[in-house]
C-alpha positions in Angstrom: 0.0 0.0 0.0 1.3 3.4 -1.0 2.1 5.3 2.3 0.9 8.5 0.7 -2.7 7.1 0.3 -5.2 6.8 3.1 -7.4 3.8 2.7 -11.1 4.4 3.5 -12.4 1.2 5.2 -14.6 0.0 7.9 -12.0 0.6 10.5 -11.6 3.7 12.6 -10.7 7.0 11.0 -8.4 8.7 13.6 -7.4 12.3 14.3 -3.8 11.3 13.5 -4.8 10.1 10.0 -6.8 13.2 9.3 -3.9 15.4 10.5 -1.5 13.7 8.2 -3.9 14.0 5.3 -4.2 17.7 5.8 -0.5 18.3 6.5 1.0 16.2 3.8 -1.7 16.4 1.2 -2.1 12.6 0.9 -4.7 11.0 -1.3 -7.6 8.7 -0.3 -8.8 5.5 -1.8 -11.8 3.2 -1.2 -10.8 -0.2 0.1 -12.1 -3.3 -1.5 -14.2 -3.9 1.6 -15.8 -0.4 1.3 -16.5 -0.9 -2.4 -18.2 -4.2 -1.7 -20.4 -2.7 1.0 -21.4 0.3 -1.2 -22.3 -2.0 -4.1 -24.3 -4.5 -1.9 -26.4 -1.7 -0.4 -27.1 -0.1 -3.8 -28.0 -3.4 -5.4 -30.3 -4.2 -2.5 -32.1 -0.8 -2.9 -32.5 -1.2 -6.7 -34.1 -4.7 -6.1 -36.3 -3.3 -3.4 -37.6 -0.5 -5.5 -38.3 -2.9 -8.3 -40.5 -5.1 -6.1 -41.9 -2.8 -3.5 -44.9 -0.6 -4.1 -45.2 1.0 -0.7 -43.9 4.5 0.3 -40.3 4.7 1.5 -39.4 8.1 2.9 -37.2 10.2 0.7 -36.8 7.5 -1.9 -40.2 7.5 -3.5 -41.8 10.3 -1.4 -41.2 14.0 -0.9 -39.1 15.4 1.9 -39.8 16.8 5.3 -43.4 17.9 5.6 -43.9 16.6 2.1 -43.2 13.0 3.2 -46.8 11.9 2.2 -46.4 13.0 -1.5 -45.7 9.9 -3.6 -43.2 10.2 -6.5 -43.3 8.0 -9.7 -40.5 5.7 -10.5 -39.6 7.7 -13.6 -39.0 10.8 -11.5 -36.9 9.3 -8.7 -33.6 10.6 -10.1 -35.0 14.0 -10.8 -36.4 14.1 -7.2 -32.8 13.7 -5.9 -31.4 16.3 -8.2 -34.1 18.8 -7.3 -33.4 18.1 -3.6 -29.8 19.3 -4.0 -30.6 22.3 -6.1 -33.5 23.5 -3.8 -31.5 22.9 -0.6 -28.4 24.9 -1.7 -29.5 27.9 0.2 -26.4 28.9 2.1 -25.4 32.5 2.7 -22.7 34.5 4.4 -18.9 34.0 4.3 -17.4 31.0 2.5 -16.3 28.0 4.5 -12.5 27.8 4.6 -11.3 25.4 1.9 -9.5 23.1 4.4 -12.8 22.6 6.2 -14.7 21.9 3.0 -12.0 19.3 2.1 -12.6 17.7 5.4 -16.3 17.7 4.7 -15.7 15.7 1.6 -13.4 13.2 3.5 -16.0 12.7 6.3 -18.8 12.3 3.8 -16.8 9.6 1.9 -16.1 7.8 5.2 -19.8 7.9 6.2 -21.0 6.6 2.8 -18.4 3.8 2.8 -20.1 1.8 5.5 -22.8 0.6 3.1 -25.9 1.8 4.8 -26.7 4.8 2.5 -27.7 3.4 -0.9 -25.4 5.5 -3.0 -23.8 4.5 -6.3 -20.2 3.6 -6.2 -19.5 6.1 -8.9 -21.0 8.9 -6.8 -18.6 8.1 -3.9 -15.7 7.7 -6.3 -16.4 11.2 -7.7 -16.1 12.6 -4.1 -12.8 10.8 -3.8 -11.7 12.3 -7.1 -12.6 15.8 -5.8 -10.5 15.2 -2.7 -7.5 13.8 -4.5 -7.6 16.5 -7.2 -8.0 19.3 -4.7 -11.4 20.4 -6.2 -13.1 22.2 -3.3 -16.7 23.2 -3.6 -17.7 26.7 -2.6 -19.8 26.3 0.6 -21.3 29.0 2.8 -21.3 29.2 6.5 -24.9 30.1 7.2 -28.0 27.9 6.6 -27.8 24.7 8.6 -30.0 24.1 11.7 -27.9 21.0 12.6 -30.9 18.7 11.8 -31.9 17.1 9.4 -28.2 17.2 9.2 -26.3 20.0 7.5 -28.7 20.3 4.6 -27.7 23.6 3.0 -23.9 23.4 3.3 -23.9 19.7 2.2 -26.1 20.7 -0.8 -23.4 23.3 -1.8 -20.8 20.6 -1.4 -22.8 18.3 -3.6 -23.8 20.7 -6.4 -20.5 20.3 -8.3 -21.1 16.5 -8.6 -24.0 17.6 -10.9 -21.8 20.2 -12.7 -23.5 23.0 -10.8 -22.2 25.7 -8.4 -18.6 26.8 -8.1 -15.4 25.2 -6.9 -11.8 26.1 -6.1 -9.7 24.0 -8.6 -6.3 24.0 -7.0 -7.0 27.4 -5.6 -8.7 29.0 -8.7 -12.4 29.7 -8.3 -14.2 28.5 -11.4 -17.6 27.1 -12.3 -17.9 23.4 -11.4 -18.9 22.5 -15.0 -15.5 23.8 -16.1 -13.6 21.8 -13.6 -15.4 18.6 -14.7 -14.8 19.4 -18.4 -11.1 20.0 -17.8 -10.8 16.3 -16.7 -13.3 14.8 -19.1 -15.7 14.0 -16.3 -19.5 13.7 -16.9 -21.8 15.1 -14.2 -23.1 12.4 -11.9 -26.6 11.1 -12.7 -28.3 10.6 -9.3 -30.5 7.7 -8.6 -33.0 7.1 -5.9 -32.0 8.0 -2.3 -28.6 9.6 -3.4 -29.5 13.2 -2.8 -30.7 12.4 0.7 -27.5 10.4 1.3 -25.4 13.4 0.4 -27.4 16.0 2.2 -28.5 14.3 5.4 -25.5 14.0 7.6 -23.4 16.0 10.1 -20.3 16.5 8.0 -20.4 20.3 8.1 -20.5 20.3 11.9 -18.0 17.4 12.1 -15.5 19.0 9.7 -15.5 22.3 11.6 -15.2 20.4 14.9 -12.3 18.2 13.8 -10.4 21.1 12.3 -10.8 23.1 15.5 -9.8 20.1 17.7 -6.7 19.5 15.6 -5.7 23.1 16.2 -6.6 22.9 19.9 -4.4 19.8 20.4 -1.4 22.0 19.4 -2.6 25.2 21.2 -3.0 23.2 24.4 0.7 22.4 24.3 1.7 25.9 23.3 -0.5 27.4 26.1 1.6 25.4 28.6 4.9 26.4 27.1 4.0 30.1 26.9 2.5 30.1 30.4 5.8 28.6 31.7 7.7 31.4 30.0 5.4 34.0 31.6 5.7 32.4 35.0 9.5 32.6 34.9 9.4 36.1 33.5 7.1 37.1 36.3 9.5 35.5 38.8 6.8 33.1 39.9 7.0 30.2 42.3 7.3 26.5 41.5 5.7 25.1 44.7 2.1 25.3 43.4 3.0 22.7 40.7 4.2 20.0 43.1 2.9 16.6 42.3 1.5 15.8 45.7 -0.8 18.8 45.6 -2.5 17.8 42.4 -2.9 14.0 42.9 -5.1 14.7 46.0 -7.6 16.4 43.7 -7.6 13.5 41.1 -8.3 15.5 37.9 -6.3 14.0 35.1 -5.8 17.3 33.1 -4.7 19.1 36.3 -2.1 16.5 37.2 -0.8 16.3 33.7 -0.5 20.1 33.4 1.4 20.4 36.8 3.8 17.7 35.6 4.3 19.5 32.3 5.0 22.8 34.0 7.6 21.2 36.3 9.4 19.6 33.4 9.3 22.7 31.3 10.9 24.7 34.0 13.4 22.1 35.1 16.9 23.7 35.1 15.7 27.3 35.2 18.0 29.7 37.1 15.1 32.1 37.7 12.5 29.6 39.1 15.0 28.2 41.6 16.2 31.4 43.1 14.8 32.6 46.5 11.5 34.5 46.3 10.5 37.5 48.3 6.7 37.0 47.6 4.8 34.2 49.2 2.0 33.8 46.6 1.5 34.4 42.9 -1.8 35.7 41.3 -4.3 33.0 40.3 -3.4 33.3 36.6 0.0 31.8 37.4 -0.7 29.8 40.5 -3.8 28.1 39.1 -2.4 27.2 35.7 -2.8 23.4 36.3 -6.4 23.8 37.5 -7.5 26.0 34.6 -5.5 24.6 31.8 -6.2 21.1 33.1 -9.9 21.5 33.2 -9.9 22.7 29.6 -7.8 19.7 28.6 -10.3 17.3 30.3 -13.2 19.1 28.4 -11.3 18.7 25.1 -10.7 15.1 25.7 -14.5 14.6 26.1 -15.2 16.6 23.0 -12.6 14.6 21.0 -14.2 11.3 22.1 -17.6 12.6 20.8 -16.1 13.5 17.4 -14.2 10.3 17.2 -17.5 8.5 17.3 -19.2 10.8 14.9 -16.6 10.8 12.1 -16.9 7.0 12.1 -20.7 6.9 11.9 -23.5 6.7 9.4 -25.6 9.9 9.8 -27.9 10.1 6.7 -31.5 9.1 6.6 -33.3 6.8 5.8 -30.8 4.1 6.8 -30.6 0.9 4.9 -29.8 -2.5 6.4 -29.5 -5.0 3.5 -28.7 -7.9 5.7 -31.9 -7.3 7.7 -34.1 -6.3 4.7 -34.9 -3.1 6.5 -35.0 0.6 5.4 -35.7 2.7 8.5 -36.4 6.4 8.8 -34.5 7.5 11.9 -32.7 10.5 13.2 -28.9 9.9 13.1 -28.6 13.2 11.3 -29.5 15.1 14.5 -26.5 17.1 15.6 -27.3 17.3 19.4 -24.2 15.3 20.5 -22.0 17.6 18.4 -23.8 20.8 19.4 -23.3 20.1 23.1 -19.7 19.1 22.6 -19.0 22.1 20.4 -20.3 24.5 23.0 -18.1 22.8 25.5 -15.1 23.1 23.2 -15.7 26.8 22.8 -15.9 27.4 26.5 -12.7 25.3 27.2 -10.8 27.2 24.5 -12.0 30.5 25.7 -10.8 29.8 29.2 -7.3 29.1 27.9 -7.5 32.6 26.3 -9.0 34.2 29.4 -6.3 33.2 31.8 -3.6 33.9 29.1 -4.7 37.6 28.9 -4.6 37.9 32.7 -1.0 36.8 32.7 -0.2 39.3 30.0 -1.9 42.0 32.2 0.3 41.0 35.2 3.5 41.2 33.2 2.8 44.8 32.3 2.1 45.9 35.9 5.6 47.1 36.8 5.9 44.5 39.6 8.8 42.3 40.6 11.5 44.3 38.9 9.8 44.5 35.6 9.4 48.0 34.0 5.9 49.4 33.5 4.5 48.2 30.1 7.8 46.3 29.5 9.8 49.2 28.1 12.9 50.8 29.5 11.6 54.4 29.0 7.8 54.4 29.7 6.1 57.6 29.1 7.9 58.5 25.9 7.1 54.9 24.9 3.8 53.2 25.4 5.4 49.9 25.0 3.2 46.9 25.4 0.2 48.8 26.8 -2.1 48.3 23.7 -1.3 44.7 22.8 -3.0 43.9 26.1 -6.0 46.0 25.1 -6.2 43.9 21.9 -6.0 40.6 23.9 -8.7 41.9 26.3 -10.9 42.8 23.3 -10.5 39.3 21.8 -11.2 37.7 25.2 -14.4 39.6 25.5 -15.5 38.6 22.0 -14.8 35.0 22.9 -17.1 35.3 25.9 -19.8 36.5 23.7 -19.2 33.7 21.2 -19.5 31.2 24.1 -23.2 31.8 24.5 -24.4 28.2 23.9 -26.1 27.4 20.6 -27.2 24.0 21.7 -29.9 25.4 24.0 -31.8 26.9 21.1 -34.2 25.3 18.7 -36.5 26.7 16.0 -39.3 24.7 14.5 -39.0 24.1 10.7 -40.6 22.2 7.8 -44.2 22.9 9.0 -43.6 21.2 12.3 -42.2 17.9 11.0 -38.7 19.0 12.1 -39.8 20.5 15.5 -36.5 20.2 17.4 -33.1 21.1 15.9 -29.6 21.2 17.4 -28.2 24.4 16.1 -24.9 22.5 16.0 -23.8 24.3 12.9 -23.8 27.6 14.6 -22.0 26.0 17.5 -19.4 24.8 15.1 -18.7 28.1 13.2 -18.5 30.2 16.4 -16.4 27.6 18.1 -14.0 27.8 15.2 -13.8 31.6 15.7 -13.0 31.1 19.4 -10.1 28.7 18.5 -8.8 31.2 16.0 -9.0 33.9 18.7 -7.2 31.8 21.2 -4.2 31.5 18.9 -4.1 35.3 18.7 -4.3 35.7 22.5 -1.5 33.2 23.1 0.6 35.0 20.5 0.2 38.2 22.4 1.1 36.6 25.7 4.3 35.1 24.1 5.1 38.6 22.7 4.9 40.0 26.2 6.5 37.1 28.0 9.6 37.1 25.8 10.0 40.8 26.3 9.7 40.4 30.1 12.1 37.5 30.2 14.8 39.6 28.5 14.6 42.0 31.4 15.8 39.1 33.6 19.0 38.7 31.7 21.7 37.5 32.2 19.7 34.9 34.2 18.3 32.1 32.1 15.1 30.1 32.2 15.2 26.3 31.5 17.0 24.8 28.5 13.6 23.8 26.9 12.2 27.3 27.2 15.5 29.0 26.2 15.4 26.9 23.0 11.8 28.0 22.3 12.6 31.7 23.0 15.7 31.4 20.8 13.6 30.3 17.8 11.1 33.1 18.6 13.7 35.8 18.7 14.7 34.9 15.1 11.3 36.0 14.1 10.4 38.7 16.6 13.1 41.0 18.1 13.2 42.6 21.5 11.4 46.0 21.5 13.7 48.9 22.5 11.4 51.7 21.5 7.8 52.0 20.2 7.4 50.4 16.8 4.5 49.2 14.7 3.2 46.5 17.1 0.6 45.0 14.7 3.4 43.7 12.5 5.2 42.1 15.5 2.0 40.5 16.7 1.3 39.0 13.3 4.8 37.6 13.2 4.1 36.0 16.6 0.9 34.4 15.3 2.8 33.0 12.3 5.5 31.8 14.6 3.0 29.7 16.6 1.6 28.2 13.5 5.0 27.1 12.2 7.3 26.5 15.2 8.5 23.0 15.7 9.4 22.0 19.3 10.4 18.9 21.1 8.8 18.0 24.4 10.0 15.1 26.7 7.8 12.0 26.2 6.2 12.5 29.6 4.7 15.8 28.3 2.9 14.4 25.3 -0.8 13.7 26.0 -2.7 10.8 24.5 -5.0 12.1 21.8 
């Protein structure tokens, strides 16, 4: 098997596999097992439709509140095409291309289990889109999170029919042109296929997975940056002793305390005598706050691990049982609750980070006011903290839960919806904001640490700061701070760092 190809099969799709697909641009391929399952299910459905005269929801009936409208056999394909065109009602900003590519991957995975009734050629075309970097234009607004992500998945599916727009290796063009360039004919949908493509949670799931992959990294960076801030603030190491945390039992808290001890091991600053007895909560309670967010993210990741390996369209077909059942696996409630939790956990990493930034500017413990040698003439780091505070406040607003809301739709047939799509898009914004807040803390912490020279922090942190200083220099006098903050964000996205094995959490 080519190591640059991810096989889509009945086994578990992992975060690690998805991360490598994104990072290295690997291709995907349907396994023989997946091909067999897809074909068995499609053949079963064709045989069923040839011998069964009764109504089967969405296959020979209308959709939603129109479930009691029978459709003739001659119009079953047209019914599915009409479904996709009529449901492509998204508005607002475009979904980031990396997220849309994840939507395609997760839809392929869900269809590969052989419970959706799609043609093999339809799934293969989605695989072709993924492998050729053909990314449908999808919009952020329009999904209620049940019956699945109808509007965004309709936009994802339009190019299969030669409709809508795509990014073809970065160039935005009509989908018909992208197909013609490769000699591909538009897919001719058969019964059930439109529903299989549109019913599902792949919009919510793709946003959630993308956010989680970023959070796994930001979790580590939050610990590293907070350790730099602690040493720059001349903080104490005693609040991180192992015995203190094991008597409270929370896994994330214990892990964070261990990580902080190891990150600061060998620091000249942390080991010197302290005049102060206590540190502010934003330093002293790093294990309790960071750890609680880690525990929440572990829960969220377990929910998404289940979801991305699930069948979520409707109706669901069980060929071996000779059953086609109209159920509710498209309902996004598990994801909505988890995404709200994710946003809150991420926001708290940012909340405590901004407080550490604020403390570093206070002119305490031998540090100059606003971290400049000549305050007054220079404003120094005064306003980056304002920016962090503004972003933190926006995150708090974005953390209003979406999952507690529901609006009746489809004339009462769909009377409870999850609003998981809104939870997903605002959670994504919180994660993006967290990266900005941590970059601002690093910008301040590195400046503060340089005022401690010639004393050094630990070898691990000195190495990290050394890499940072190659991108962002010490600020002697007021300069255009926006540019330095942007460099800090780009540094966090690109920096490679080695942590001792004990520090690497299980994902």
